[in-house]
Structure formats: structure tokens, C-alpha cells
C-alpha positions as CSV (number, residue, x, y, z in Angstrom):
1,M,77.2,-54.1,6.0
2,M,79.3,-56.1,3.8
3,K,76.9,-58.7,3.3
4,L,74.0,-56.1,2.5
5,G,76.1,-54.7,-0.5
6,N,77.0,-58.1,-1.6
7,I,73.4,-59.0,-1.8
8,I,72.5,-56.0,-3.7
9,K,75.2,-56.4,-6.4
10,K,74.0,-59.8,-6.9
11,V,70.1,-58.8,-7.4
12,I,71.3,-56.3,-9.6
13,I,73.7,-58.6,-11.6
14,I,70.8,-60.8,-11.6
15,G,68.3,-58.1,-12.9
16,I,70.5,-57.4,-15.6
17,I,71.0,-60.9,-17.0
18,I,67.0,-61.5,-16.7
19,Y,66.8,-58.0,-18.5
20,G,69.6,-59.2,-21.4
21,I,67.8,-62.8,-21.7
22,N,64.3,-61.1,-22.2
23,T,65.9,-58.6,-24.7
24,F,67.2,-61.5,-26.7
25,I,64.3,-63.4,-26.9
26,S,62.0,-60.4,-28.1
27,Q,64.6,-59.4,-30.8
28,Q,64.8,-63.2,-32.3
29,K,61.3,-63.2,-32.5
30,I,61.5,-59.9,-34.6
31,L,64.0,-61.1,-36.4
32,S,61.9,-64.3,-37.3
33,T,59.4,-62.3,-38.4
34,Y,61.2,-60.2,-40.5
35,A,62.4,-63.4,-42.1
36,S,59.2,-64.7,-42.7
37,N,58.1,-61.2,-44.4
38,S,61.0,-61.2,-46.2
39,K,60.4,-64.6,-47.8
40,T,57.0,-63.6,-48.7
41,L,58.2,-60.3,-50.4
42,D,60.5,-62.4,-52.3
43,E,58.0,-64.8,-53.7
44,Q,55.9,-61.7,-54.7
45,I,58.9,-60.3,-56.4
46,A,59.6,-63.7,-58.7
47,K,55.9,-63.8,-59.7
48,A,55.8,-60.0,-60.6
49,E,59.1,-60.5,-62.7
50,Q,57.7,-63.4,-64.6
51,Y,54.2,-61.8,-64.9
52,Q,56.8,-58.7,-66.6
53,T,58.4,-60.9,-68.5
54,E,54.9,-62.3,-70.3
55,L,53.9,-58.6,-70.6
56,N,57.3,-57.8,-72.4
57,E,56.7,-60.6,-74.8
58,I,53.5,-59.5,-75.5
59,K,54.4,-56.2,-76.2
60,N,57.1,-57.1,-78.6
61,N,54.9,-59.4,-80.7
62,V,52.0,-57.1,-80.5
63,N,52.5,-55.9,-84.0
64,S,53.6,-59.2,-85.5
65,P,51.0,-60.8,-88.0
66,E,50.7,-64.1,-85.9
67,Y,49.7,-62.1,-83.0
68,I,47.0,-59.8,-84.8
69,E,45.6,-63.4,-86.4
70,Q,45.5,-65.0,-83.1
71,I,43.5,-61.7,-81.5
72,A,41.1,-61.6,-84.4
73,R,40.1,-65.4,-84.1
74,E,39.9,-65.5,-80.2
75,K,38.4,-62.3,-79.5
76,L,36.6,-61.1,-82.5
77,D,35.8,-64.4,-84.4
78,M,37.2,-63.0,-87.5
79,Y,38.6,-65.6,-90.1
80,L,40.7,-65.3,-93.0
81,P,38.9,-64.7,-96.9
82,N,37.9,-67.9,-98.1
83,E,38.5,-70.0,-95.1
84,R,36.0,-72.5,-94.1
85,V,35.0,-72.5,-90.8
86,Y,33.0,-75.6,-89.3
87,M,30.4,-75.4,-86.6
88,D,29.0,-78.1,-84.9
89,N,24.9,-78.0,-84.6
90,S,24.5,-81.3,-82.9
91,N,23.6,-79.4,-79.6
């Protein structure tokens, strides 16, 4: 009877050890996934902060004469009075 009790104790201990190892491995996989997601999100945050900085620069310069002239030239094809504009008609 003593031997049967020892065998049951050993089986229970081995079962607990296997369960612990399995739990540890699954937790490591989850932590690895979280670390990967964190890295991706950090990169997205950095890009968003850079874009926000660019937008703030544009916002601060939107009423400046240089910015207004740049937009008029690039988007509206407008030029200053008495400014000579040369067009290439070689096509």
C-alpha cells in the first residue's frame, strides 16, 4: 500500500510539473506577441508624431506671405504682377 501511495504522489507531482512547464511556454508565446505588437505600435506613434509636427509647422505658417505665395503658385498657377513666366512649347 505504501508503494501505491508513493506512485500516486509521483504521478501528481509529475502532472503538476508538466502543467507548470506548459503554462510557462504558453505565457512566453503571449509575451512575445505583446512585445511585437508594442514595437509596431511604437513605430506608428513615432510616425504620427512626425506627421503632427509637420501639420503644426504648416498651421503656424498658413498666414505667412511666403506660404500664401507658394500655394498660389503651385495650386492655382498664379504669379505676381509684372512677373515674366516662360513656357516651353517645344513639345
